[in-house]
C-alpha positions, 0 to 999 in steps of 0.5 A: 623659679618658686614665683613661676610655677605659682603663677603657672599654677594660678593661671591653671586654676583660672583656666579650670574654672572658666571651663567649669563655668562654661560646662555648668551653663551648657549642662545647666541650660540642658536641664533647664536650670535657673540661673541661681542654680547655675551660680550655685553650682559654680559656687559648689565647683569654686569650693571643689577646685580650691579643695583640690577634689578635682584630682584623678576625676574626670571634670564633667563627672565633677560638673554633674555631680556639683549640678546634681548638688544643687539640683538635690539642695534647692528641691528641683525635679531632676534625678542623677539619672538625668545627668547620666543620660546627658553624659552617656556616663555610668550613673553609679560612677556620678553617684560615687563622686556626688557622694564624695563632693557631698561628704567633703563639702559638708553639704546635707543634700535632702532625701528625694521625696522627703517631703512625700 
């Protein structure tokens, strides 16, 4: 019985990762992010899934937060509001998810305009 449950869990995780990758590609292309940024966002997403940080959160919010983490770490000109507009989601909800992921993944996202 345990082996069956373990195998179902692996299948579920694979489906989550596959769907996440597809959503990252779609949303990332709308933001015109390059492949490096998309790959980095997917790596963040894999870390989020492995730490079970998706539980109780909408996948699209987690994906948006992963993409925004990349935007901040890579210095792209995108704002959280851009993702909020694309998804039609309250920017504060995305911000809360972003802050949680940045803290839990120990990613120090530079402040906007830090180089000014």
